[in-house]
DOVEX-120737 format. One record per residue (C-alpha): residue in one letter; z, y, x. Coordinates in steps of 0.02 Angstrom, whole numbers, plus 50000, padded with zeros to 5 digits. Example, Ala and Ser with C-alpha at 12.3 -4.5 7.8 and 13.67 -1.06 7.14 Angstrom:
<res=A; up=50390; north=49775; east=50615>
<res=S; up=50357; north=49947; east=50684>
***
This chain:
<res=M; up=50003; north=49999; east=50000>
<res=Q; up=49957; north=50168; east=50062>
<res=P; up=50092; north=50301; east=50092>
<res=L; up=50110; north=50425; east=49968>
<res=P; up=50081; north=50598; east=50055>
<res=V; up=50214; north=50731; east=50017>
<res=F; up=50195; north=50910; east=50077>
<res=I; up=50324; north=51036; east=50087>
<res=A; up=50289; north=51215; east=50085>
<res=Q; up=50437; north=51311; east=50148>
<res=A; up=50460; north=51491; east=50205>
<res=D; up=50612; north=51439; east=50297>
<res=A; up=50564; north=51325; east=50435>
<res=K; up=50730; north=51253; east=50469>
<res=L; up=50752; north=51207; east=50289>
<res=G; up=50564; north=51131; east=50292>
<res=R; up=50616; north=51016; east=50439>
<res=E; up=50786; north=50976; east=50348>
<res=F; up=50678; north=50933; east=50187>
<res=A; up=50567; north=50816; east=50295>
<res=A; up=50719; north=50731; east=50374>
<res=K; up=50793; north=50695; east=50211>
<res=L; up=50629; north=50639; east=50111>
<res=Q; up=50580; north=50530; east=50264>
<res=V; up=50702; north=50402; east=50189>
<res=H; up=50599; north=50391; east=50037>
<res=F; up=50419; north=50440; east=50085>
<res=R; up=50332; north=50393; east=50253>
<res=D; up=50199; north=50517; east=50256>
<res=I; up=50278; north=50712; east=50265>
<res=H; up=50195; north=50863; east=50306>
<res=V; up=50286; north=51030; east=50316>
<res=L; up=50173; north=51187; east=50290>
<res=K; up=50248; north=51343; east=50356>
<res=A; up=50127; north=51491; east=50271>
<res=L; up=50031; north=51514; east=50114>
<res=P; up=49859; north=51509; east=50207>
<res=E; up=49912; north=51341; east=50283>
<res=L; up=49947; north=51277; east=50113>
<res=R; up=49793; north=51344; east=50037>
<res=N; up=49686; north=51261; east=50172>
<res=T; up=49776; north=51102; east=50158>
<res=L; up=49756; north=51094; east=49970>
<res=A; up=49568; north=51138; east=49996>
<res=Q; up=49546; north=50987; east=50101>
<res=T; up=49664; north=50846; east=50017>
<res=K; up=49762; north=50828; east=49858>
<res=P; up=49945; north=50765; east=49898>
<res=Y; up=50046; north=50650; east=49788>
<res=A; up=50184; north=50780; east=49791>
<res=L; up=50206; north=50950; east=49830>
<res=I; up=50370; north=51043; east=49855>
<res=V; up=50330; north=51226; east=49860>
<res=D; up=50455; north=51373; east=49897>
<res=L; up=50433; north=51527; east=49767>
<res=E; up=50481; north=51637; east=49915>
<res=M; up=50320; north=51584; east=49988>
<res=I; up=50210; north=51593; east=49832>
<res=G; up=50230; north=51677; east=49660>
<res=F; up=50206; north=51611; east=49478>
<res=D; up=50018; north=51650; east=49468>
<res=E; up=49979; north=51547; east=49630>
<res=L; up=50106; north=51413; east=49575>
<res=R; up=50003; north=51413; east=49405>
<res=E; up=49835; north=51397; east=49514>
<res=I; up=49899; north=51254; east=49617>
<res=C; up=49954; north=51158; east=49459>
<res=R; up=49779; north=51184; east=49386>
<res=S; up=49681; north=51137; east=49536>
<res=C; up=49792; north=50989; east=49580>
<res=P; up=49832; north=50905; east=49407>
<res=Q; up=49869; north=50737; east=49480>
<res=T; up=50001; north=50813; east=49611>
<res=I; up=50182; north=50819; east=49568>
<res=V; up=50228; north=50991; east=49610>
<res=I; up=50406; north=51046; east=49617>
<res=S; up=50451; north=51227; east=49654>
<res=T; up=50615; north=51275; east=49753>
<res=H; up=50713; north=51429; east=49785>
<res=R; up=50877; north=51473; east=49859>
<res=L; up=50931; north=51554; east=49711>
<res=A; up=50855; north=51436; east=49572>
<res=D; up=50908; north=51500; east=49409>
<res=D; up=50863; north=51445; east=49221>
<res=E; up=50725; north=51588; east=49218>
<res=M; up=50637; north=51513; east=49369>
<res=W; up=50647; north=51338; east=49284>
<res=V; up=50564; north=51395; east=49130>
<res=A; up=50427; north=51496; east=49222>
<res=S; up=50400; north=51356; east=49340>
<res=L; up=50374; north=51230; east=49211>
<res=A; up=50262; north=51354; east=49102>
<res=A; up=50149; north=51369; east=49263>
<res=G; up=50141; north=51164; east=49274>
<res=A; up=50276; north=51122; east=49391>
<res=V; up=50378; north=50959; east=49345>
<res=D; up=50543; north=51038; east=49400>
<res=C; up=50619; north=51190; east=49486>
<res=C; up=50771; north=51149; east=49606>
<res=A; up=50882; north=51249; east=49717>
<res=A; up=50815; north=51245; east=49901>
<res=T; up=50959; north=51120; east=49944>
<res=D; up=50951; north=51007; east=49804>
<res=Y; up=50865; north=50865; east=49896>
<res=L; up=50912; north=50729; east=49767>
<res=G; up=50841; north=50841; east=49625>
<res=M; up=50677; north=50842; east=49718>
<res=I; up=50684; north=50656; east=49735>
<res=R; up=50741; north=50623; east=49569>
<res=A; up=50587; north=50733; east=49505>
<res=I; up=50451; north=50652; east=49606>
<res=V; up=50531; north=50469; east=49557>
<res=Q; up=50541; north=50516; east=49368>
<res=R; up=50369; north=50576; east=49369>
<res=R; up=50298; north=50420; east=49454>
<res=S; up=50385; north=50315; east=49328>
<res=I; up=50306; north=50409; east=49185>
<res=T; up=50138; north=50397; east=49268>
<res=W; up=50156; north=50209; east=49298>
<res=A; up=50221; north=50172; east=49120>
<res=A; up=50070; north=50269; east=49051>
<res=A; up=49948; north=50171; east=49168>
<res=A; up=50011; north=50012; east=49103>
<res=A; up=50003; north=50055; east=48917>
***
């Protein structure tokens, strides 16, 4: 089975490395992107299985465009001060969840839940 590529677009390089280290336990193919141009170039070339994207790197319009152009990608937004308003706006833009930047378990849970839903739909 091919590893599922997970991309992390994080403005804070230290947090990006921490995400990668924590997610490496669950996913073998992790890529950390450090800037919006790098994210755009990567998405033009490949469609990741999951994308964890920092709302301090992109705005909701960009998030909406990413979700529209990558409908098969599980998109999770993060923010260091994530709140209910950001969660609602992220879901409205097409993300499956919005987590606090340190909520690694929430990110993993969002990916796994979405994968389970996709597999169940495919089996039906």
